[in-house]
N, C-alpha and C positions, 0 to 999 in steps of 0.2 A: 268689269267679264269675269264670267267664271274661270278660276283657278283649274276646277276639275277635266277643263280641258285639256291642259297642258299634264295633267295628271295623266292623263288617259293615252296621250299620245307618244308619253318619254319610255315607256317600253320597246318602241322603235330606233330611239336614235342611241338610249344610252342602256348597261353601260357596253352592249356592241355597238356599230354605225352600220345597220345593213343596207340602209334607203341606196337603193341603184335603180340606173332607168338606160335607157338608149339614147344617148346624147346624140350618138353621131347618125340616128333617121332623122330626125330635127334638122340636122347642119346640111343630111341630104336635102331635105324639103325646101330649105333655103335657100339651097345656092341654085335649085332648078330654075331652067325659066319656065318649064313649060306648067307651074303653078300660082306663076305671077303674073297681074293683070299688067293692063300699058299704065296704071299710074300707080306699078311696082307692090302693091298690096296683094298679100296671097290669096289665091281664088279659094271660096266655100265652094265643095266643103270641106274642103281641105284645114283651111284655115280652124274650125272649130274643132278637127280630127288633132291637129298639132298642140293645142289648144291644153287638150285632154294628157296628148303626151308629157306638155314640157311639165306638167301637174303632176303628173305622172312618175318624173323623172327625181326628183326628190320631194314623195306628194306631202309628207310629216313636215318639213321644213318650209315648203311652198307653203303651207294652209298656216303655219307657225308666223311667216314673213310677215302673211296679211295679216296676220290675228293684232299682231305687233303694228303695224300699220297704221290699222283701224282704230285700234290703243290710245295713240298718239295723234288719232283724229287725220291720220291721212297728211299730217307734214309730215315733208323729207327729210329722210335718216339718210347717213350716210351706213356705208359695210356692217362697220365697225360696233357703229352703236348699236343696229341689229341684231348685231352679235353676239353681244354683250348684252342686250337684251333677253336673245334665246336664253342664253346661259344663265340669268337671274332665275326666268321663268319657269324653267325647267330645272332648276336648282342643280345646275353641275360643275364642275369645276373650272375654276377660271382660265380661260385659253380653249376650251373646248371650242369654240365658235370662232376666238378674236386670233390666236396664235397664228401667226401666218401662211406655214403650210397646209393648218386646218382651215382657216381662213378660206383661199384661195378651193379647198375643195367641196367645202362644203356650205360655204356663202359668198364667196367671188362671182366662180365660175355658174351657181343658178341664177345672182340676180342679173348677168350677159343675158343670160337664155331668159328668163322672163322679162329684159326687157326690148329684144332683140322679137318678141311677140307682141307687144305694145302690151303686155299685161302692165308691164312698170313703165315708166316714164324716169329719165332725167330731171332733176334739179339741183343747182348748186346751195351749197349749206355753210354757212359760215361757224366757225367755231369761236364764241366770245372770249374763252378762254386766250387763245392763243392768235384771233385775228386770222387764222388759216381755212380755203374755201376748200371745201369738199366737195366732191362731186353724190348731192344726194340719192334717191329712190323716194318714191310715193306712187300709188297706184293712180295707174292714169284716168282722169279726171272724169272721163264719159263712161266708166265702167264701177267708177269708186261705189256710187250707191248700190247697184247689183251686189258687188261681191260683199260690199258691207254686211246686207242683209242674209246673203248665202254665209257669210261667217258666225256670222247671230247665230242664224237656225243651227248651226254644229256646236256652240258655246250651252246652244238649248236642250240639246241633245237633240235635234234633228237630224234627216236625211240629206243627202248631196246626193244620193244616185240616181242616174237617169231612168232607171228601170222599175224603182220606185214611186209606186201612184199617189199623188197625196189625198188623206182621208181625213175625213173630220173628228171629232175627238170622241164623237157618237160612234163612228162605223172603229176607229180602233180598240175603243168598247165592246163592240159587238163581236169582235173577232176576239179578244181575249178571252169572253167568255165561252166561247166553242170549241177553246183549247181542251183536250182531255189528257186524265189520268192513266195509266194503266192500275187498274185497280189493287194488282196484286205484287209488281216490283216500284210502283208510283211513277213509272217512267214517263215524261211529256212523249206526245205522239205529235211527231209532225205532219205525216201523210194526214189530210182528212178523210180520205177512201181508204183509212186502214182498217181492217176487223179483226186482226190479231195483235198484240207487242210488238214491235217491231226489236224490243231487247229481249223478253222473257219465252214470248211465243203466246202468250194467255189470249184469251177471246176475249176483244173486247165489248163493253157493254154501253147500251146507250135506254132512254125512258120513251117508253110510245108516248106520241105527242098529242094521241086520242082518247088513253086509260091511263096512262100514264105509271105501268105496268114497264117494271124492269127486265130490258132482255137483250140478251147477248147480237154483238155487230155482225154474227156470223147468219141471222137471219131475214131473210127479206120483206116479211110481213108478222104483224104482233101475233104472237101465238093465244094472247086474249081474246081482242077483237076484232083482230083481223087487217087492219091499218096497217099500210105500206111503209116502208123503215128506209128514211132519205139515207 
């Protein structure tokens, strides 16, 4: 899997650790009987909202934990193993995720929340060197295939955003071809409706689709052939 994935996420956790979220809202929702079905499961659409809140609590760490588990083919790993892998993947000093007080706040609490939300499940893991058994975690079996594909799409540089429609490569190419640059300052123009450069105010230009004459976008019709300019 791509090392670029961890490279791009690293600034969010190093050298400062700014990931922070509202776990108290998650606790409130879990503890409220109004949101629980008779079978003990959280009602929809709250379950979906909570999923987003839980991931949003520590998004970089959450996605990285999923990535590490997927790279391990979803074999269960105990918390300190996951922390050690994150230190390795992010090339961080030893202890950043595994020292007791750092582990508790950065990994331990998050694993419990993900477990509580049924995103992760517990499995017993045996350390063959010491013969000790630990509580291990893996992605819940029934959501693993979907989550695996989502994480792999992030590694490919694709989007997870709900509000971004799926686009074919041809549509993406067409959109890229329609991007405009200011002829004066070379700034990229964000708005497709802009007639003047958003940075320097210079009139933007286009070519008439009928005769090809270059025209300023301040005009609605071509001065050469009268064709309406979109």
